[in-house]
PyMOL CGO cylinders between C-alpha atoms (Angstrom):
from pymol import cmd
from pymol.cgo import CYLINDER

trace = [
    CYLINDER, -17.99, 11.83, -11.53, -17.41, 8.44, -9.96, 0.3, 1, 1, 1, 1, 1, 1,
    CYLINDER, -17.41, 8.44, -9.96, -14.55, 7.20, -7.87, 0.3, 1, 1, 1, 1, 1, 1,
    CYLINDER, -14.55, 7.20, -7.87, -13.86, 6.87, -4.19, 0.3, 1, 1, 1, 1, 1, 1,
    CYLINDER, -13.86, 6.87, -4.19, -15.24, 9.86, -2.22, 0.3, 1, 1, 1, 1, 1, 1,
    CYLINDER, -15.24, 9.86, -2.22, -13.06, 11.73, 0.26, 0.3, 1, 1, 1, 1, 1, 1,
    CYLINDER, -13.06, 11.73, 0.26, -14.36, 13.66, 3.29, 0.3, 1, 1, 1, 1, 1, 1,
    CYLINDER, -14.36, 13.66, 3.29, -13.54, 17.03, 1.70, 0.3, 1, 1, 1, 1, 1, 1,
    CYLINDER, -13.54, 17.03, 1.70, -15.77, 16.37, -1.32, 0.3, 1, 1, 1, 1, 1, 1,
    CYLINDER, -15.77, 16.37, -1.32, -13.07, 15.35, -3.78, 0.3, 1, 1, 1, 1, 1, 1,
    CYLINDER, -13.07, 15.35, -3.78, -12.91, 11.84, -5.27, 0.3, 1, 1, 1, 1, 1, 1,
    CYLINDER, -12.91, 11.84, -5.27, -9.98, 9.51, -5.89, 0.3, 1, 1, 1, 1, 1, 1,
    CYLINDER, -9.98, 9.51, -5.89, -10.07, 9.04, -9.66, 0.3, 1, 1, 1, 1, 1, 1,
    CYLINDER, -10.07, 9.04, -9.66, -7.06, 6.82, -10.31, 0.3, 1, 1, 1, 1, 1, 1,
    CYLINDER, -7.06, 6.82, -10.31, -4.75, 4.34, -8.63, 0.3, 1, 1, 1, 1, 1, 1,
    CYLINDER, -4.75, 4.34, -8.63, -1.08, 3.94, -9.54, 0.3, 1, 1, 1, 1, 1, 1,
    CYLINDER, -1.08, 3.94, -9.54, 0.29, 0.63, -8.26, 0.3, 1, 1, 1, 1, 1, 1,
    CYLINDER, 0.29, 0.63, -8.26, 4.05, 0.06, -8.20, 0.3, 1, 1, 1, 1, 1, 1,
    CYLINDER, 4.05, 0.06, -8.20, 5.85, -3.09, -7.08, 0.3, 1, 1, 1, 1, 1, 1,
    CYLINDER, 5.85, -3.09, -7.08, 9.51, -2.23, -6.55, 0.3, 1, 1, 1, 1, 1, 1,
    CYLINDER, 9.51, -2.23, -6.55, 10.81, -5.72, -7.26, 0.3, 1, 1, 1, 1, 1, 1,
    CYLINDER, 10.81, -5.72, -7.26, 13.75, -7.39, -5.59, 0.3, 1, 1, 1, 1, 1, 1,
    CYLINDER, 13.75, -7.39, -5.59, 17.33, -7.02, -6.74, 0.3, 1, 1, 1, 1, 1, 1,
    CYLINDER, 17.33, -7.02, -6.74, 20.07, -9.47, -5.73, 0.3, 1, 1, 1, 1, 1, 1,
    CYLINDER, 20.07, -9.47, -5.73, 23.54, -8.46, -4.50, 0.3, 1, 1, 1, 1, 1, 1,
    CYLINDER, 23.54, -8.46, -4.50, 25.05, -9.09, -7.94, 0.3, 1, 1, 1, 1, 1, 1,
    CYLINDER, 25.05, -9.09, -7.94, 22.67, -6.59, -9.54, 0.3, 1, 1, 1, 1, 1, 1,
    CYLINDER, 22.67, -6.59, -9.54, 20.38, -9.12, -11.20, 0.3, 1, 1, 1, 1, 1, 1,
    CYLINDER, 20.38, -9.12, -11.20, 16.67, -9.01, -10.55, 0.3, 1, 1, 1, 1, 1, 1,
    CYLINDER, 16.67, -9.01, -10.55, 14.97, -11.81, -8.61, 0.3, 1, 1, 1, 1, 1, 1,
    CYLINDER, 14.97, -11.81, -8.61, 11.65, -10.00, -9.20, 0.3, 1, 1, 1, 1, 1, 1,
    CYLINDER, 11.65, -10.00, -9.20, 11.47, -7.19, -11.75, 0.3, 1, 1, 1, 1, 1, 1,
    CYLINDER, 11.47, -7.19, -11.75, 9.76, -3.89, -10.86, 0.3, 1, 1, 1, 1, 1, 1,
    CYLINDER, 9.76, -3.89, -10.86, 6.29, -3.46, -12.35, 0.3, 1, 1, 1, 1, 1, 1,
    CYLINDER, 6.29, -3.46, -12.35, 3.57, -0.82, -12.44, 0.3, 1, 1, 1, 1, 1, 1,
    CYLINDER, 3.57, -0.82, -12.44, -0.02, -0.34, -13.59, 0.3, 1, 1, 1, 1, 1, 1,
    CYLINDER, -0.02, -0.34, -13.59, -2.55, 2.48, -13.53, 0.3, 1, 1, 1, 1, 1, 1,
    CYLINDER, -2.55, 2.48, -13.53, -6.27, 1.92, -12.89, 0.3, 1, 1, 1, 1, 1, 1,
    CYLINDER, -6.27, 1.92, -12.89, -8.67, 4.70, -13.85, 0.3, 1, 1, 1, 1, 1, 1,
    CYLINDER, -8.67, 4.70, -13.85, -11.78, 4.70, -11.68, 0.3, 1, 1, 1, 1, 1, 1,
    CYLINDER, -11.78, 4.70, -11.68, -13.59, 7.01, -14.09, 0.3, 1, 1, 1, 1, 1, 1,
    CYLINDER, -13.59, 7.01, -14.09, -13.40, 5.06, -17.35, 0.3, 1, 1, 1, 1, 1, 1,
    CYLINDER, -13.40, 5.06, -17.35, -12.66, 1.68, -15.70, 0.3, 1, 1, 1, 1, 1, 1,
    CYLINDER, -12.66, 1.68, -15.70, -9.54, 1.00, -17.76, 0.3, 1, 1, 1, 1, 1, 1,
    CYLINDER, -9.54, 1.00, -17.76, -6.18, -0.40, -16.71, 0.3, 1, 1, 1, 1, 1, 1,
    CYLINDER, -6.18, -0.40, -16.71, -2.97, 0.79, -18.33, 0.3, 1, 1, 1, 1, 1, 1,
    CYLINDER, -2.97, 0.79, -18.33, -0.02, -1.55, -18.02, 0.3, 1, 1, 1, 1, 1, 1,
    CYLINDER, -0.02, -1.55, -18.02, 1.34, -3.51, -16.42, 0.3, 1, 1, 1, 1, 1, 1,
    CYLINDER, 1.34, -3.51, -16.42, 4.81, -2.48, -17.46, 0.3, 1, 1, 1, 1, 1, 1,
    CYLINDER, 4.81, -2.48, -17.46, 7.79, -4.51, -16.28, 0.3, 1, 1, 1, 1, 1, 1,
    CYLINDER, 7.79, -4.51, -16.28, 11.42, -3.53, -15.75, 0.3, 1, 1, 1, 1, 1, 1,
    CYLINDER, 11.42, -3.53, -15.75, 13.13, -0.64, -14.00, 0.3, 1, 1, 1, 1, 1, 1,
    CYLINDER, 13.13, -0.64, -14.00, 13.43, 1.58, -17.08, 0.3, 1, 1, 1, 1, 1, 1,
    CYLINDER, 13.43, 1.58, -17.08, 9.86, 0.92, -18.24, 0.3, 1, 1, 1, 1, 1, 1,
    CYLINDER, 9.86, 0.92, -18.24, 8.42, 1.53, -14.76, 0.3, 1, 1, 1, 1, 1, 1,
    CYLINDER, 8.42, 1.53, -14.76, 10.32, 4.81, -14.42, 0.3, 1, 1, 1, 1, 1, 1,
    CYLINDER, 10.32, 4.81, -14.42, 9.07, 6.07, -17.79, 0.3, 1, 1, 1, 1, 1, 1,
    CYLINDER, 9.07, 6.07, -17.79, 5.50, 4.88, -17.08, 0.3, 1, 1, 1, 1, 1, 1,
    CYLINDER, 5.50, 4.88, -17.08, 5.39, 6.60, -13.69, 0.3, 1, 1, 1, 1, 1, 1,
    CYLINDER, 5.39, 6.60, -13.69, 6.66, 9.86, -15.17, 0.3, 1, 1, 1, 1, 1, 1,
    CYLINDER, 6.66, 9.86, -15.17, 4.09, 9.99, -17.97, 0.3, 1, 1, 1, 1, 1, 1,
    CYLINDER, 4.09, 9.99, -17.97, 0.89, 8.11, -17.06, 0.3, 1, 1, 1, 1, 1, 1,
    CYLINDER, 0.89, 8.11, -17.06, -0.84, 11.01, -15.30, 0.3, 1, 1, 1, 1, 1, 1,
    CYLINDER, -0.84, 11.01, -15.30, -0.28, 13.13, -18.40, 0.3, 1, 1, 1, 1, 1, 1,
    CYLINDER, -0.28, 13.13, -18.40, -1.02, 10.53, -21.09, 0.3, 1, 1, 1, 1, 1, 1,
    CYLINDER, -1.02, 10.53, -21.09, -4.08, 8.80, -19.63, 0.3, 1, 1, 1, 1, 1, 1,
    CYLINDER, -4.08, 8.80, -19.63, -6.36, 11.85, -19.28, 0.3, 1, 1, 1, 1, 1, 1,
    CYLINDER, -6.36, 11.85, -19.28, -5.98, 12.44, -23.03, 0.3, 1, 1, 1, 1, 1, 1,
    CYLINDER, -5.98, 12.44, -23.03, -7.64, 9.07, -23.73, 0.3, 1, 1, 1, 1, 1, 1,
    CYLINDER, -7.64, 9.07, -23.73, -10.03, 8.98, -20.75, 0.3, 1, 1, 1, 1, 1, 1,
    CYLINDER, -10.03, 8.98, -20.75, -13.55, 9.83, -21.92, 0.3, 1, 1, 1, 1, 1, 1,
    CYLINDER, -13.55, 9.83, -21.92, -14.90, 10.20, -18.38, 0.3, 1, 1, 1, 1, 1, 1,
    CYLINDER, -14.90, 10.20, -18.38, -11.93, 12.33, -17.31, 0.3, 1, 1, 1, 1, 1, 1,
    CYLINDER, -11.93, 12.33, -17.31, -13.02, 15.20, -19.53, 0.3, 1, 1, 1, 1, 1, 1,
    CYLINDER, -13.02, 15.20, -19.53, -15.31, 16.46, -16.77, 0.3, 1, 1, 1, 1, 1, 1,
    CYLINDER, -15.31, 16.46, -16.77, -14.42, 19.81, -15.23, 0.3, 1, 1, 1, 1, 1, 1,
    CYLINDER, -14.42, 19.81, -15.23, -14.39, 18.53, -11.66, 0.3, 1, 1, 1, 1, 1, 1,
    CYLINDER, -14.39, 18.53, -11.66, -11.02, 18.09, -10.02, 0.3, 1, 1, 1, 1, 1, 1,
    CYLINDER, -11.02, 18.09, -10.02, -10.25, 14.64, -8.67, 0.3, 1, 1, 1, 1, 1, 1,
    CYLINDER, -10.25, 14.64, -8.67, -7.58, 13.37, -6.33, 0.3, 1, 1, 1, 1, 1, 1,
    CYLINDER, -7.58, 13.37, -6.33, -5.10, 10.73, -7.41, 0.3, 1, 1, 1, 1, 1, 1,
    CYLINDER, -5.10, 10.73, -7.41, -4.08, 7.95, -5.04, 0.3, 1, 1, 1, 1, 1, 1,
    CYLINDER, -4.08, 7.95, -5.04, -0.44, 7.10, -5.35, 0.3, 1, 1, 1, 1, 1, 1,
]
cmd.load_cgo(trace, "trace")
């Protein structure tokens, strides 16, 4: 298993990055929210997704959907996820 080692022996195996964006007083977006997921095991990046609805859906499902396609993630060791 690769990734960033922690003192307790676990490894950080993925990084979820979320930029919240900036909404103006009128409700329009000056900068739209965006998110991406970086897997440290298989070295892939999922996303970025842009927009409040897309970011919400992505954040709710990425930790379930990515392991199904991650070839390195099939190991039996438990990793930690950095959020």
